[in-house]
SETOR-979967 format. One record per residue: x, y, z of N, C-alpha, C, O, CB in turn. Coordinates in pm, whole numbers, padded with zeros to 5 digits, always signed. Glycine has a CB too. Layout:
BEGIN
(site (X; Y; Z); (X; Y; Z); (X; Y; Z); (X; Y; Z); (X; Y; Z)) ...
***
This chain:
BEGIN
(site (+07133; -08041; -14408); (+07004; -07977; -14419); (+06924; -08048; -14527); (+06973; -08077; -14636); (+07019; -07827; -14450)) (site (+06801; -08074; -14495); (+06716; -08142; -14592); (+06578; -08079; -14589); (+06485; -08133; -14528); (+06709; -08295; -14563)) (site (+06565; -07965; -14656); (+06440; -07892; -14658); (+06421; -07834; -14797); (+06515; -07782; -14857); (+06438; -07780; -14550)) (site (+06300; -07843; -14849); (+06271; -07790; -14982); (+06293; -07639; -14985); (+06340; -07586; -15086); (+06127; -07824; -15023)) (site (+06260; -07569; -14876); (+06281; -07424; -14872); (+06429; -07390; -14881); (+06466; -07294; -14949); (+06222; -07366; -14743)) (site (+06513; -07468; -14815); (+06657; -07443; -14820); (+06711; -07474; -14959); (+06793; -07398; -15012); (+06731; -07528; -14714)) (site (+06666; -07584; -15018); (+06710; -07617; -15154); (+06672; -07507; -15253); (+06751; -07470; -15339); (+06649; -07751; -15199)) (site (+06551; -07455; -15240); (+06506; -07346; -15328); (+06591; -07222; -15304); (+06630; -07154; -15400); (+06356; -07314; -15304)) (site (+06621; -07191; -15178); (+06703; -07074; -15146); (+06843; -07088; -15205); (+06896; -06992; -15261); (+06711; -07054; -14994)) (site (+06903; -07206; -15194); (+07036; -07228; -15251); (+07031; -07212; -15403); (+07116; -07145; -15462); (+07090; -07369; -15214)) (site (+06931; -07273; -15467); (+06917; -07259; -15612); (+06898; -07113; -15652); (+06954; -07067; -15751); (+06798; -07343; -15663)) (site (+06819; -07039; -15574); (+06792; -06899; -15603); (+06917; -06814; -15591); (+06948; -06736; -15680); (+06684; -06845; -15511)) (site (+06990; -06830; -15481); (+07106; -06743; -15460); (+07220; -06778; -15556); (+07291; -06689; -15602); (+07155; -06754; -15316)) (site (+07237; -06907; -15586); (+07338; -06946; -15685); (+07297; -06889; -15822); (+07383; -06842; -15897); (+07353; -07102; -15691)) (site (+07169; -06894; -15854); (+07120; -06838; -15980); (+07142; -06688; -15989); (+07174; -06636; -16096); (+06973; -06869; -15997)) (site (+07124; -06617; -15878); (+07148; -06472; -15875); (+07295; -06440; -15903); (+07325; -06348; -15979); (+07106; -06412; -15739)) (site (+07386; -06517; -15843); (+07529; -06494; -15868); (+07564; -06532; -16011); (+07644; -06464; -16076); (+07615; -06576; -15768)) (site (+07506; -06641; -16062); (+07529; -06678; -16201); (+07488; -06565; -16295); (+07561; -06532; -16388); (+07452; -06807; -16236)) (site (+07372; -06505; -16271); (+07326; -06395; -16355); (+07419; -06275; -16344); (+07448; -06210; -16445); (+07182; -06353; -16317)) (site (+07465; -06246; -16225); (+07560; -06135; -16207); (+07689; -06161; -16285); (+07743; -06070; -16348); (+07591; -06115; -16057)) (site (+07738; -06284; -16280); (+07858; -06319; -16356); (+07835; -06299; -16505); (+07921; -06245; -16575); (+07900; -06464; -16328)) (site (+07721; -06343; -16555); (+07688; -06323; -16696); (+07687; -06175; -16734); (+07719; -06138; -16847); (+07553; -06386; -16729)) (site (+07650; -06091; -16637); (+07644; -05947; -16659); (+07780; -05879; -16637); (+07791; -05757; -16649); (+07541; -05884; -16569)) (site (+07882; -05957; -16606); (+08015; -05901; -16586); (+08045; -05855; -16445); (+08145; -05786; -16424); (+08035; -05789; -16678)) (site (+07962; -05890; -16349); (+07981; -05848; -16210); (+08032; -05963; -16124); (+08015; -06080; -16159); (+07849; -05794; -16152)) (site (+08096; -05928; -16012); (+08144; -06026; -15914); (+08096; -05986; -15774); (+08178; -05960; -15686); (+08300; -06036; -15917)) (site (+07964; -05981; -15751); (+07916; -05933; -15622); (+07897; -06045; -15520); (+07897; -06164; -15553); (+07786; -05860; -15641)) (site (+07881; -06003; -15396); (+07821; -06089; -15295); (+07671; -06066; -15307); (+07626; -05953; -15326); (+07877; -06058; -15148)) (site (+07593; -06173; -15295); (+07448; -06163; -15298); (+07396; -06222; -15167); (+07438; -06329; -15125); (+07386; -06237; -15423)) (site (+07305; -06150; -15104); (+07244; -06197; -14979); (+07093; -06197; -14995); (+07035; -06104; -15052); (+07287; -06110; -14858)) (site (+07031; -06300; -14943); (+06885; -06309; -14938); (+06847; -06335; -14793); (+06895; -06429; -14730); (+06829; -06423; -15034)) (site (+06760; -06248; -14740); (+06707; -06264; -14605); (+06560; -06298; -14620); (+06482; -06215; -14668); (+06728; -06135; -14517)) (site (+06519; -06419; -14581); (+06379; -06460; -14592); (+06314; -06450; -14455); (+06368; -06499; -14356); (+06367; -06604; -14648)) (site (+06199; -06388; -14451); (+06125; -06371; -14327); (+06023; -06262; -14346); (+05965; -06248; -14453); (+06218; -06338; -14209)) (site (+06001; -06185; -14241); (+05904; -06077; -14246); (+05970; -05947; -14205); (+05994; -05927; -14086); (+05783; -06108; -14158)) (site (+06001; -05860; -14299); (+05987; -05872; -14444); (+06110; -05939; -14505); (+06218; -05938; -14446); (+05966; -05735; -14507)) (site (+06095; -05998; -14623); (+06208; -06058; -14695); (+06283; -05948; -14770); (+06225; -05848; -14812); (+06161; -06170; -14792)) (site (+06415; -05970; -14786); (+06499; -05870; -14854); (+06607; -05940; -14933); (+06647; -06052; -14902); (+06562; -05772; -14751)) (site (+06654; -05872; -15038); (+06766; -05922; -15117); (+06864; -05808; -15138); (+06823; -05694; -15162); (+06718; -05982; -15254)) (site (+06994; -05838; -15129); (+07099; -05738; -15145); (+07209; -05790; -15235); (+07231; -05911; -15247); (+07156; -05697; -15009)) (site (+07278; -05696; -15298); (+07396; -05728; -15376); (+07501; -05623; -15342); (+07470; -05505; -15331); (+07365; -05732; -15530)) (site (+07627; -05667; -15327); (+07733; -05574; -15291); (+07853; -05599; -15380); (+07921; -05701; -15369); (+07772; -05588; -15141)) (site (+07879; -05504; -15470); (+07981; -05521; -15573); (+08124; -05521; -15519); (+08210; -05590; -15575); (+07968; -05414; -15675)) (site (+08153; -05446; -15413); (+08290; -05435; -15364); (+08327; -05540; -15259); (+08434; -05532; -15199); (+08311; -05298; -15306)) (site (+08241; -05636; -15236); (+08263; -05736; -15132); (+08398; -05805; -15146); (+08470; -05820; -15047); (+08152; -05839; -15134)) (site (+08433; -05847; -15265); (+08555; -05924; -15287); (+08681; -05838; -15298); (+08791; -05892; -15302); (+08541; -06005; -15411)) (site (+08666; -05708; -15303); (+08781; -05619; -15319); (+08846; -05579; -15187); (+08964; -05545; -15184); (+08739; -05496; -15393)) (site (+08771; -05583; -15078); (+08821; -05527; -14953); (+08760; -05603; -14834); (+08638; -05603; -14816); (+08789; -05375; -14943)) (site (+08844; -05667; -14754); (+08795; -05745; -14638); (+08719; -05658; -14538); (+08619; -05702; -14481); (+08911; -05813; -14567)) (site (+08767; -05535; -14516); (+08699; -05448; -14420); (+08560; -05410; -14469); (+08465; -05407; -14391); (+08782; -05321; -14395)) (site (+08546; -05382; -14600); (+08415; -05350; -14656); (+08324; -05473; -14650); (+08204; -05460; -14626); (+08429; -05301; -14802)) (site (+08380; -05590; -14672); (+08301; -05714; -14665); (+08248; -05734; -14524); (+08131; -05768; -14506); (+08386; -05836; -14708)) (site (+08333; -05713; -14424); (+08289; -05729; -14284); (+08182; -05625; -14249); (+08085; -05657; -14181); (+08409; -05715; -14188)) (site (+08199; -05502; -14296); (+08100; -05397; -14271); (+07967; -05434; -14337); (+07861; -05414; -14277); (+08149; -05262; -14324)) (site (+07971; -05486; -14459); (+07850; -05530; -14529); (+07780; -05639; -14448); (+07658; -05635; -14431); (+07885; -05582; -14671)) (site (+07855; -05736; -14397); (+07794; -05844; -14319); (+07736; -05791; -14188); (+07633; -05841; -14142); (+07897; -05954; -14290)) (site (+07799; -05691; -14128); (+07743; -05631; -14005); (+07613; -05556; -14035); (+07520; -05557; -13954); (+07846; -05536; -13941)) (site (+07607; -05491; -14152); (+07482; -05424; -14191); (+07371; -05527; -14213); (+07256; -05504; -14175); (+07503; -05340; -14320)) (site (+07406; -05640; -14275); (+07307; -05748; -14291); (+07260; -05797; -14154); (+07140; -05820; -14135); (+07367; -05865; -14372)) (site (+07353; -05812; -14059); (+07316; -05858; -13925); (+07218; -05760; -13860); (+07123; -05803; -13795); (+07442; -05873; -13836)) (site (+07241; -05630; -13877); (+07149; -05531; -13820); (+07010; -05547; -13881); (+06909; -05532; -13812); (+07201; -05388; -13845)) (site (+07004; -05578; -14010); (+06874; -05602; -14074); (+06808; -05727; -14018); (+06687; -05730; -13995); (+06890; -05615; -14226)) (site (+06888; -05832; -13997); (+06834; -05956; -13940); (+06769; -05926; -13805); (+06661; -05978; -13775); (+06946; -06063; -13923)) (site (+06834; -05842; -13724); (+06780; -05809; -13592); (+06655; -05723; -13599); (+06583; -05710; -13500); (+06885; -05738; -13510)) (site (+06627; -05664; -13716); (+06509; -05579; -13730); (+06391; -05651; -13796); (+06290; -05589; -13828); (+06543; -05456; -13810)) (site (+06404; -05782; -13815); (+06299; -05857; -13884); (+06276; -05991; -13815); (+06350; -06030; -13725); (+06336; -05879; -14032)) (site (+06172; -06059; -13858); (+06149; -06196; -13815); (+06211; -06286; -13921); (+06153; -06307; -14028); (+05994; -06227; -13794)) (site (+06330; -06338; -13893); (+06405; -06416; -13990); (+06364; -06562; -13988); (+06349; -06622; -13882); (+06554; -06403; -13963)) (site (+06348; -06620; -14107); (+06328; -06764; -14122); (+06458; -06829; -14168); (+06499; -06932; -14115); (+06214; -06794; -14221)) (site (+06522; -06767; -14268); (+06648; -06820; -14321); (+06718; -06711; -14398); (+06657; -06612; -14440); (+06625; -06946; -14411)) (site (+06847; -06730; -14417); (+06924; -06636; -14496); (+07030; -06711; -14575); (+07066; -06824; -14542); (+06990; -06528; -14406)) (site (+07078; -06646; -14680); (+07185; -06704; -14761); (+07276; -06592; -14808); (+07233; -06479; -14832); (+07127; -06783; -14881)) (site (+07403; -06626; -14821); (+07504; -06536; -14877); (+07585; -06617; -14977); (+07628; -06728; -14946); (+07595; -06473; -14766)) (site (+07605; -06563; -15096); (+07683; -06634; -15198); (+07780; -06537; -15264); (+07750; -06419; -15285); (+07590; -06699; -15305)) (site (+07900; -06590; -15297); (+08008; -06509; -15350); (+08087; -06591; -15451); (+08119; -06707; -15424); (+08100; -06457; -15235)) (site (+08120; -06534; -15568); (+08210; -06606; -15659); (+08352; -06606; -15603); (+08401; -06502; -15558); (+08207; -06542; -15802)) (site (+08417; -06720; -15605); (+08552; -06734; -15548); (+08636; -06824; -15638); (+08586; -06885; -15732); (+08546; -06791; -15403)) (site (+08764; -06830; -15608); (+08854; -06926; -15669); (+08897; -07023; -15560); (+08946; -06981; -15455); (+08978; -06856; -15738)) (site (+08877; -07151; -15584); (+08909; -07256; -15487); (+09038; -07326; -15528); (+09057; -07362; -15644); (+08792; -07358; -15475)) (site (+09126; -07344; -15430); (+09254; -07411; -15453); (+09263; -07531; -15359); (+09262; -07513; -15237); (+09374; -07314; -15431)) (site (+09273; -07653; -15411); (+09290; -07770; -15325); (+09426; -07762; -15252); (+09524; -07715; -15309); (+09281; -07902; -15407)) (site (+09428; -07808; -15129); (+09551; -07809; -15049); (+09582; -07952; -15004); (+09570; -07983; -14885); (+09537; -07715; -14926)) (site (+09622; -08039; -15097); (+09643; -08180; -15062); (+09754; -08203; -14961); (+09755; -08305; -14892); (+09673; -08258; -15187)) (site (+09849; -08110; -14950); (+09956; -08125; -14852); (+09902; -08110; -14710); (+09960; -08164; -14615); (+10066; -08022; -14877)) (site (+09792; -08037; -14695); (+09730; -08019; -14563); (+09638; -08136; -14532); (+09648; -08198; -14427); (+09651; -07886; -14557)) (site (+09548; -08165; -14628); (+09448; -08269; -14610); (+09380; -08286; -14745); (+09367; -08188; -14819); (+09343; -08234; -14495)) (site (+09338; -08404; -14780); (+09279; -08423; -14913); (+09149; -08344; -14934); (+09109; -08320; -15048); (+09251; -08570; -14935)) (site (+09084; -08303; -14824); (+08961; -08225; -14835); (+08981; -08075; -14813); (+08885; -07999; -14822); (+08860; -08275; -14737)) (site (+09104; -08031; -14785); (+09129; -07889; -14756); (+09132; -07806; -14884); (+09190; -07845; -14986); (+09261; -07873; -14679)) (site (+09067; -07690; -14875); (+09058; -07599; -14988); (+09080; -07457; -14936); (+09028; -07420; -14831); (+08919; -07612; -15061)) (site (+09157; -07379; -15012); (+09172; -07236; -14981); (+09089; -07160; -15083); (+09086; -07195; -15201); (+09324; -07191; -14985)) (site (+09022; -07055; -15036); (+08943; -06970; -15124); (+09010; -06835; -15136); (+09068; -06784; -15040); (+08798; -06955; -15072)) (site (+09002; -06777; -15256); (+09053; -06642; -15277); (+08961; -06568; -15373); (+08882; -06628; -15446); (+09198; -06646; -15331)) (site (+08973; -06437; -15370); (+08892; -06352; -15456); (+08938; -06362; -15601); (+09058; -06370; -15627); (+08899; -06207; -15409)) (site (+08845; -06362; -15695); (+08883; -06358; -15836); (+08958; -06228; -15871); (+09028; -06223; -15973); (+08760; -06372; -15924)) (site (+08944; -06123; -15788); (+09015; -05998; -15812); (+09165; -06011; -15789); (+09242; -05925; -15831); (+08958; -05890; -15724)) (site (+09208; -06118; -15721); (+09351; -06134; -15691); (+09429; -06198; -15806); (+09549; -06222; -15793); (+09368; -06218; -15566)) (site (+09363; -06224; -15915); (+09432; -06277; -16033); (+09358; -06393; -16095); (+09264; -06447; -16035); (+09572; -06321; -15997)) (site (+09399; -06433; -16215); (+09330; -06541; -16286); (+09362; -06677; -16224); (+09446; -06689; -16135); (+09370; -06541; -16435)) (site (+09292; -06779; -16274); (+09320; -06916; -16230); (+09465; -06951; -16258); (+09521; -06912; -16360); (+09226; -07017; -16302)) (site (+09525; -07025; -16166); (+09662; -07072; -16184); (+09656; -07222; -16209); (+09627; -07300; -16119); (+09752; -07038; -16059)) (site (+09684; -07260; -16332); (+09676; -07401; -16371); (+09766; -07489; -16286); (+09731; -07604; -16257); (+09711; -07417; -16517)) (site (+09881; -07437; -16247); (+09975; -07518; -16170); (+09927; -07544; -16027); (+09988; -07623; -15955); (+10110; -07449; -16166)) (site (+09818; -07478; -15984); (+09762; -07500; -15851); (+09632; -07579; -15855); (+09570; -07601; -15750); (+09738; -07367; -15782)) (site (+09587; -07621; -15974); (+09464; -07698; -15989); (+09343; -07619; -15937); (+09252; -07677; -15876); (+09476; -07833; -15916)) (site (+09342; -07488; -15962); (+09234; -07403; -15912); (+09109; -07417; -15998); (+09115; -07459; -16113); (+09279; -07257; -15908)) (site (+08995; -07381; -15939); (+08870; -07377; -16013); (+08784; -07264; -15961); (+08795; -07223; -15845); (+08795; -07513; -16001)) (site (+08697; -07213; -16049); (+08604; -07108; -16008); (+08481; -07174; -15946); (+08431; -07275; -15996); (+08564; -07018; -16129)) (site (+08433; -07114; -15837); (+08317; -07167; -15765); (+08232; -07051; -15715); (+08278; -06938; -15701); (+08362; -07257; -15646)) (site (+08107; -07082; -15688); (+08021; -06991; -15613); (+08015; -07051; -15473); (+07955; -07157; -15452); (+07876; -06975; -15679)) (site (+08077; -06982; -15377); (+08076; -07024; -15238); (+07946; -06971; -15177); (+07912; -06854; -15196); (+08203; -06972; -15159)) (site (+07875; -07056; -15103); (+07751; -07011; -15040); (+07741; -07059; -14896); (+07799; -07161; -14857); (+07631; -07060; -15120)) (site (+07666; -06982; -14819); (+07638; -07014; -14679); (+07488; -06992; -14659); (+07433; -06892; -14704); (+07723; -06925; -14581)) (site (+07422; -07087; -14592); (+07280; -07076; -14561); (+07260; -07097; -14412); (+07319; -07188; -14352); (+07196; -07178; -14644)) (site (+07177; -07011; -14351); (+07136; -07031; -14213); (+06984; -07038; -14211); (+06917; -06951; -14264); (+07189; -06916; -14119)) (site (+06931; -07143; -14148); (+06788; -07162; -14129); (+06765; -07169; -13979); (+06837; -07239; -13908); (+06736; -07292; -14203)) (site (+06664; -07097; -13930); (+06641; -07090; -13786); (+06608; -07225; -13724); (+06627; -07244; -13603); (+06530; -06993; -13756)) (site (+06559; -07319; -13804); (+06529; -07452; -13751); (+06635; -07556; -13787); (+06661; -07647; -13708); (+06396; -07498; -13802)) (site (+06696; -07544; -13904); (+06790; -07644; -13953); (+06936; -07613; -13920); (+07019; -07703; -13919); (+06775; -07657; -14100)) (site (+06968; -07486; -13893); (+07106; -07449; -13863); (+07180; -07396; -13984); (+07119; -07338; -14074); (+07180; -07568; -13808)) (site (+07312; -07416; -13985); (+07400; -07357; -14086); (+07452; -07465; -14179); (+07482; -07577; -14137); (+07516; -07282; -14019)) (site (+07463; -07430; -14306); (+07521; -07518; -14407); (+07606; -07434; -14501); (+07575; -07317; -14526); (+07410; -07596; -14485)) (site (+07713; -07493; -14553); (+07804; -07424; -14643); (+07829; -07513; -14763); (+07823; -07636; -14752); (+07937; -07386; -14572)) (site (+07857; -07453; -14876); (+07890; -07532; -14993); (+07950; -07446; -15101); (+07963; -07325; -15088); (+07767; -07603; -15044)) (site (+07986; -07512; -15209); (+08036; -07441; -15326); (+07982; -07510; -15449); (+07963; -07631; -15453); (+08191; -07436; -15328)) (site (+07957; -07429; -15552); (+07904; -07476; -15678); (+08005; -07439; -15786); (+08019; -07321; -15818); (+07762; -07415; -15707)) (site (+08075; -07537; -15844); (+08174; -07506; -15947); (+08110; -07451; -16075); (+07996; -07484; -16109); (+08255; -07631; -15980)) (site (+08185; -07369; -16145); (+08146; -07321; -16277); (+08273; -07297; -16357); (+08383; -07297; -16302); (+08060; -07192; -16269)) (site (+08258; -07278; -16487); (+08372; -07254; -16575); (+08363; -07117; -16639); (+08256; -07075; -16683); (+08381; -07363; -16684)) (site (+08476; -07048; -16643); (+08488; -06921; -16715); (+08558; -06955; -16846); (+08677; -06985; -16847); (+08568; -06811; -16631)) (site (+08483; -06948; -16954); (+08532; -06991; -17084); (+08623; -06886; -17148); (+08612; -06768; -17117); (+08415; -07022; -17176)) (site (+08712; -06929; -17237); (+08804; -06835; -17304); (+08734; -06721; -17378); (+08792; -06613; -17392); (+08891; -06909; -17401)) (site (+08612; -06744; -17425); (+08539; -06639; -17498); (+08468; -06540; -17405); (+08395; -06453; -17452); (+08439; -06702; -17591)) (site (+08488; -06554; -17272); (+08427; -06463; -17176); (+08293; -06508; -17122); (+08239; -06443; -17032); (+08412; -06332; -17238)) (site (+08239; -06617; -17176); (+08111; -06669; -17125); (+08137; -06763; -17008); (+08252; -06793; -16975); (+08032; -06741; -17238)) (site (+08030; -06809; -16947); (+08038; -06900; -16833); (+07958; -07026; -16862); (+07859; -07023; -16935); (+07987; -06832; -16704)) (site (+08002; -07136; -16804); (+07929; -07262; -16810); (+07896; -07302; -16667); (+07984; -07315; -16582); (+08011; -07374; -16884)) (site (+07766; -07321; -16641); (+07718; -07357; -16508); (+07654; -07495; -16512); (+07601; -07535; -16615); (+07617; -07251; -16455)) (site (+07659; -07566; -16404); (+07591; -07694; -16391); (+07659; -07806; -16465); (+07765; -07788; -16525); (+07451; -07681; -16440)) (site (+07597; -07922; -16460); (+07650; -08040; -16527); (+07627; -08029; -16677); (+07517; -07999; -16722); (+07584; -08168; -16472)) (site (+07730; -08052; -16752); (+07723; -08048; -16898); (+07660; -07919; -16951); (+07592; -07920; -17054); (+07644; -08167; -16949)) (site (+07684; -07808; -16880); (+07634; -07679; -16926); (+07488; -07652; -16896); (+07437; -07548; -16939); (+07656; -07668; -17069)) (site (+07420; -07740; -16824); (+07280; -07718; -16790); (+07274; -07650; -16653); (+07296; -07716; -16552); (+07200; -07852; -16791)) (site (+07243; -07518; -16648); (+07244; -07447; -16520); (+07141; -07496; -16421); (+07147; -07461; -16303); (+07223; -07302; -16545)) (site (+07044; -07576; -16466); (+06946; -07633; -16372); (+07006; -07746; -16290); (+06954; -07781; -16184); (+06823; -07683; -16447)) (site (+07117; -07804; -16340); (+07186; -07911; -16267); (+07295; -07849; -16180); (+07413; -07852; -16216); (+07247; -08016; -16365)) (site (+07256; -07793; -16065); (+07350; -07729; -15975); (+07423; -07836; -15896); (+07361; -07918; -15828); (+07277; -07630; -15880)) (site (+07554; -07835; -15906); (+07637; -07929; -15831); (+07682; -07858; -15705); (+07735; -07747; -15712); (+07760; -07979; -15915)) (site (+07661; -07919; -15591); (+07701; -07858; -15465); (+07798; -07950; -15394); (+07775; -08070; -15382); (+07579; -07829; -15377)) (site (+07906; -07891; -15347); (+08007; -07963; -15271); (+08011; -07901; -15132); (+08034; -07781; -15118); (+08148; -07956; -15341)) (site (+07989; -07982; -15030); (+07990; -07931; -14893); (+08131; -07886; -14855); (+08230; -07947; -14897); (+07940; -08039; -14794)) (site (+08139; -07779; -14777); (+08267; -07729; -14727); (+08254; -07697; -14580); (+08145; -07671; -14529); (+08314; -07605; -14807)) (site (+08368; -07698; -14512); (+08377; -07651; -14374); (+08460; -07524; -14377); (+08579; -07529; -14408); (+08440; -07761; -14277)) (site (+08400; -07410; -14347); (+08468; -07283; -14367); (+08567; -07248; -14257); (+08555; -07293; -14143); (+08367; -07175; -14380)) (site (+08664; -07165; -14294); (+08754; -07104; -14198); (+08681; -06986; -14134); (+08577; -06944; -14183); (+08888; -07059; -14265)) (site (+08735; -06934; -14027); (+08670; -06823; -13957); (+08667; -06695; -14040); (+08595; -06601; -14005); (+08740; -06796; -13825)) (site (+08743; -06689; -14148); (+08746; -06572; -14235); (+08661; -06589; -14361); (+08659; -06499; -14445); (+08888; -06540; -14274)) (site (+08593; -06699; -14374); (+08513; -06727; -14494); (+08395; -06631; -14506); (+08349; -06578; -14406); (+08463; -06873; -14492)) (site (+08346; -06609; -14629); (+08227; -06526; -14645); (+08112; -06577; -14558); (+08085; -06697; -14550); (+08184; -06523; -14792)) (site (+08045; -06483; -14493); (+07931; -06516; -14408); (+07965; -06537; -14261); (+07875; -06536; -14177); (+07866; -06636; -14459)) (site (+08092; -06557; -14229); (+08127; -06587; -14089); (+08110; -06466; -13998); (+08068; -06483; -13883); (+08272; -06637; -14082)) (site (+08141; -06346; -14045); (+08116; -06226; -13964); (+07967; -06212; -13937); (+07926; -06183; -13825); (+08171; -06099; -14035)) (site (+07887; -06232; -14040); (+07742; -06225; -14026); (+07693; -06324; -13920); (+07615; -06288; -13832); (+07674; -06253; -14161)) (site (+07739; -06448; -13929); (+07696; -06549; -13832); (+07739; -06515; -13691); (+07663; -06535; -13596); (+07750; -06686; -13871)) (site (+07861; -06464; -13675); (+07908; -06425; -13541); (+07821; -06313; -13483); (+07802; -06306; -13362); (+08055; -06381; -13545)) (site (+07770; -06226; -13570); (+07687; -06114; -13525); (+07545; -06157; -13487); (+07483; -06095; -13401); (+07681; -06008; -13634)) (site (+07493; -06263; -13552); (+07351; -06296; -13530); (+07327; -06420; -13445); (+07216; -06441; -13397); (+07283; -06314; -13663)) (site (+07431; -06504; -13426); (+07410; -06629; -13353); (+07475; -06625; -13215); (+07580; -06563; -13195); (+07466; -06747; -13433)) (site (+07410; -06692; -13120); (+07469; -06702; -12987); (+07564; -06822; -12983); (+07586; -06887; -13085); (+07359; -06716; -12878)) (site (+07619; -06851; -12867); (+07717; -06959; -12853); (+07659; -07098; -12882); (+07734; -07193; -12904); (+07776; -06957; -12714)) (site (+07525; -07111; -12880); (+07459; -07238; -12911); (+07409; -07243; -13056); (+07333; -07332; -13093); (+07342; -07260; -12815)) (site (+07452; -07146; -13136); (+07416; -07135; -13277); (+07266; -07110; -13297); (+07208; -07152; -13398); (+07457; -07260; -13351)) (site (+07204; -07043; -13200); (+07066; -06999; -13212); (+07065; -06850; -13244); (+07158; -06777; -13207); (+06985; -07028; -13082)) (site (+06961; -06807; -13312); (+06949; -06667; -13348); (+06947; -06582; -13222); (+06864; -06601; -13134); (+06823; -06643; -13432)) (site (+07039; -06489; -13215); (+07048; -06395; -13101); (+06941; -06290; -13119); (+06929; -06229; -13226); (+07191; -06329; -13092)) (site (+06866; -06268; -13017); (+06765; -06161; -13019); (+06826; -06037; -12960); (+06894; -06043; -12857); (+06637; -06202; -12940)) (site (+06804; -05922; -13026); (+06859; -05798; -12970); (+06803; -05772; -12831); (+06687; -05802; -12803); (+06828; -05678; -13062)) (site (+06887; -05717; -12745); (+06847; -05687; -12608); (+06740; -05577; -12612); (+06765; -05467; -12661); (+06970; -05643; -12522)) (site (+06622; -05609; -12560); (+06511; -05515; -12562); (+06539; -05391; -12481); (+06477; -05287; -12506); (+06386; -05581; -12512)) (site (+06630; -05397; -12384); (+06658; -05282; -12299); (+06755; -05184; -12362); (+06772; -05073; -12312); (+06712; -05328; -12166)) (site (+06822; -05223; -12473); (+06918; -05130; -12533); (+06863; -05053; -12647); (+06933; -04971; -12707); (+07037; -05203; -12579)) 
***
């Protein structure tokens, strides 16, 4: 994806999650841009898969009630490289499942997904550090304006996948609700 609107949306949603982390929260943040635009935060997203799926289905219902241009969902996660599988394979887990495990080379990231009605879907992660004093370091050399993004290919259980299955057809176009129902 190469659009200024998408870049701004990614910067915005990553910034929202960064602010939530600074405030001691670990929410999922969603931004729906269109007519009308909306923003949501869900604190229990990472605690329960069923609640996360229900939250994404509620977002999908909102998408169907508006004229959507683009949307984004971002969630703080812990990423674990899986070199035995493939040098690019990464497993994601909730920070609620325990602290970083040094022996697994884990890192904290903000996982994000963006869908644009013209550009399609993109996924990525933005690394950050949780410092021993409880603060966070974002961006390159601690400058949060320098957002580093690493492209990822998500599993079917990744954040945002339920939402995408609810709103996209088999050709990855926005599904319009059936007017007769």
